[in-house]
N, C-alpha and C positions, 0 to 999 in steps of 0.2 A: 504494500500500500504506500501511497505518497503522503507525506506529512507536511504541514505548513513549515516554511523556512523561517527560523528565528532570525529575522533581519538584523536585529540589534547586535546579535553575536557574530553574524557572518558578514557584516558590512565590508570588511577589507577583502573578501573572497571574490576576486574578479572571475567572470565566466561561469558563475553558479547557474546551473540549469534547473536542478530539482533536488529535493531531499527525500530519501527513500528509506523505509524500514520494511524488513521482510521476516516472516516467521522462522526461516532457516537461520537467520542471524539475530537471534533474540538478544536484546540489549544493545545492539549496534545500529548506529545511524550512518547512512552513506550520503555524503554531499557530492553530487556529481557535477563536475565542472568541465568546461571546454577550455583547454589550455592553449595559450598563444605560442608558448615555447616549452619544450621538455628538456632540452639540453641545458644543464646548469653549469656555469663557469665558476670554479672554485676561486675564492679570493686569492689575490696574488701573494698575500702575506701568510697564507695558510701553510701549516707544516705537513699537510696531507700529501701522500706520495702519488697523487693524481691531480689532473687539472679540470676534469669534466665528470659530472655525475648525471644520472637519471633517477628520479624518484616518482614512480607512477602513483604512489599513495602518500598522503600525509596523515599522521596518526598511525597507531598500530595496535591491532587486537591481541598481539602477543602479550601485552600488558606487563612487560618486564618492569619490576619496581625500580630498577636502577637505570633505565634507558636514558642516555644522555640527550636524546632528541626531544625529550618532553618540552623543553623550553620553547621549541619552535611553534608549538600550538598557541602560545600566548600571542604570537603575531597575528592570529586570527581572532583574537579576543575570546579564545576558548581556554579552558583550564588545562593545566599540565598534569593533572592527576587522572580522574575518571574520564574526563573529556578526551584526553589523548588516547585512552584505551578504547573508547566507544564512539567518538565523533570522527569519522574517517572521511577524508577528502579523496575523491577518485578522479583522476584525469582520464576521462573516458575516451578521449581521442588521442591518447599518448602515442600509439603506434603510427597513426597517420601523420601526426605532427613531427615526430622524430625522424621518420623517413624523409620528409621534406627537408629537414634541417641537415641531415647527414649527406644528402645529395647536392648540397650547395657547392659551387665551385670553390668557395672560400674555406670549406671544411678540410682540415689538415689530417684527418684520421688519427687523432690522438686517442689514447686509452680512455675509455669511459667506464667508470665504476658504478655499480648498482648495489644497493643494500647498505650504503654508508650512512644513511640517515634513518629511514624506516624500511621495513622488510618488504621486498617486492613479491615474496611468496607467502605473505600472511594469508589468512583464510579468505579475505576479499578477492584474492586472485582466482579462487575457484569459481567465483561468480562472474568476474569481469574479464578474465583471460586476456590481460594486457601484455604479458611478457612474451608470448609467441611472436606477436607482430614486432615488438621491440627488438628481440633477438634476431629475427629475420632481417630487419632493417640494418642493424649493425653489421651482420655478416655480409649482406648484399653490397654494402657500401665499403667493405674492406676495413672496418673499424675494429681494432682490438678492444676487448672488454673483459670485465670481471664481475662476478656475482657473489655476494656474501649473504647468507640466509640461515635462518633457523627452520625454515618451512620445508616440510617434506613434499609439498606440492611441486617442488622442483623436479621430482622424479617424472612427472608428466612430460616434461620438456627434454628429457635426456636424448631422445632421437634427434631433436632439433639442434641441441647443443653439440652432438657428435658431428652433424653436418657443418655447423658453424666452425668447429675446431679444425676442419679440413681446409678452411680458407683464411681464417684469421686467428691470431693468438688470443687465447682466452684463459682466464684464471677462475677457478671454482673454489669457493670457501664455504664451509659449514661452521656456524657459530655454536660452540658447545663447551661450556666450562664447568658444568655441574653434572656429575654422574648419578648421584643419589636421587632417585625419582621423587621422593617425598619433598626434599628441599627444592628440587627443580620446579615442582608444581607450585610450591609456596612463593617462589621468587619470580617465576616465569609462567604464570597460570594459563596463558593462552597458547603456549608453544607445544609442538609435538614432544613426546617423552624422549629422554636421552637415548633410550634403546632405538627408537625410530630414527633418530638423527645419525646414530652410529651405523645403522643399516643403510641409510642414504649414502654415507661416505663409501661404504663397500660397493653399493650399486654404481656409483660414479666411477670408482676405480675399475670395476668389472667392465664398464663401458669404454675403458681406455682413456678416461678423462682425468686430469690432475685434480686433486682435492686436498687442499690444506684445511686446517682447522684454526679458527680464532678462539682460543681458550681464555676469553675475557667476558666478564671480570672475575678474577680470583677474589673471593670475599674474605676479608680479615676475620679470623676466628671461626669462620664457617667452612671454608674450603681451602685454606692455605696450609693446613697441616701436612706432614709427610705422607700420612696414610691416604689422604684425599688426593694429593698430587700424584702419588704412585698409581692409584686406581684410575685416575683420569688419563694419564699418559699411557698407561698400559692398555686401556680400552681403545684409545685412539690408534695406537700401534696395531692392535689386533684387527681393527676395522680397515687398516690399509692407508691411513692418512699419509699424504706425501710430505707434510711438514706441519709444525705447530708454532703459533705465536701466542704468547700468554702475557698477562700483566695484571696489575692491581686495579681494583674498583676505582673509577672516577666518580666524583659526586658534584657534578656541575649544577648551577642554579636550575630549578625545576625538578631535576632528578633528585637533588640532595634532600629537599624537603619531603618528597614522596617516599624516598627510601628510608629516611630517618623515622618517619611516621610508622612505616612497616616494621622497622627494627624495634621501635618502642612497643608495638603491639605484640610482636612475636619473640623478641629476644631482648627484653628490657635491661638485662644485666650488661649488655654490650653497648648501650647508648653512650655512657660516659667514656668508654674506651674509644669509640669512634670519634667522639668530640675531641679527645686528646690527640688521636692519630691524624685527623684531618684539620684540626685547628681552624675550623670555619671556612676552609678553602675547598678547592675541587680535588686536590691530590693528596694522597697519603704522604707522610713524611718521607724525605729522601732516604733517611736511614732505613725505614721499613721497605721501600721500593728496592733498595740495594740488596737487602736481605732476601726479599722474595725472588728477585732476579737470580740470585745464587741458587736457591732451591729449585727454581724452574730449570736452570741449566743442568743441575744434577739429575733431575728426574727425566728430562728430555734426552740427555745423553744415555742414561741407563736403559731407556726403551728404544734406542737406536735412531733417534731423530738427530740429523746433522744440520738442519737448516730451519729457518722460520717458514711460515705458511706460504709466502710468496704469492698471495692472491693477485697482486698487481704486477707480477713478473719482474721485468727489468726496472720498473719504477719504484719498487719497494726498498727504502733505505733501512739501514740497521737502526734498531731502537734499543735504548737502555733497558727497557722492560720486556723485550721480546724473548728473553731467555737464551740469547746467542752465546757462543763461546764454550769453553770446557766446563767440566763438572766442578761443583763446589761441595765441600763436605760439611760446611757450617749448617747446623740444623736448628739452633735455638734462635728465636726472634730477638732482635736488638732491643735494648732498653730505650725508654723515651728520653728526650732531651730534658734538661733541668727545667723544672716548673710545670711539667705535664703530670698527669695523673700517674702515680707510681704503680698502680695495679694494672696498667695497660697490658703488660705481657706477663 
């Protein structure tokens, strides 16, 4: 059924055609728009290892409590919490528009990254089927691309991706950092289960496609212990992942408030520790990140991974948190700097 458009909330949303709710997607509202452009130029001062992105959806029903993209919903006068999870913007003409953009004489066929903001294979893709046309346009234009997703809907497009890989360079990445199904459901309630994502890694590898894994975020005191990291890297190795990049949780504005509310409700004893570790900012302390990077290097090497995930192929630079380098044997977390809560570790 079609619902009235809340104009006061969606005033900045250009190209809005209609707002739709369906029984198959209970609790989710789709705001269908006609986009004028789909290729997004990354800001010149960005540290990202790519210059162009495509995001056919805004908002994400995966509902990951830590999602860094939550802040972007505020640009639409929508909330960064439940609205981000349930008020989804769909660029219904994405395939048509991007094909036109990619075949312009001025297009230099630079690498295009997908899944860097919201997931292109979230559940909405089952309804709108935007990715096949986008993938075809990229391949037909000779444009290299990468896809990063938590969505097992990607399996639908494996034949199309195999054909694309025969003509352009592609990078495939699955986002998976939590193996415990109960914790994964609590933190990422709208995502496919960890087992299903591991099976997707194997299916991509069996199809002859590269498949790295982004094991982020590692959650302090929840998934950063040696037992958790060993299980994670062991499962990824068994699934056939071609590489793994991992790093600590980021708590950017929008995500920080939502995650901390979740933490207070589910792990209240950790709230003070997180406040000390993040000190009101987006990143864990440098001391913690250095310690975690060492543990990642150790477990990655132990399970035979010799490189990062390389989703972006030749464009991906080294990262201090990606777990590169040789193994480390230090296993105890560092202490907090002077003045922080002494019970943090």
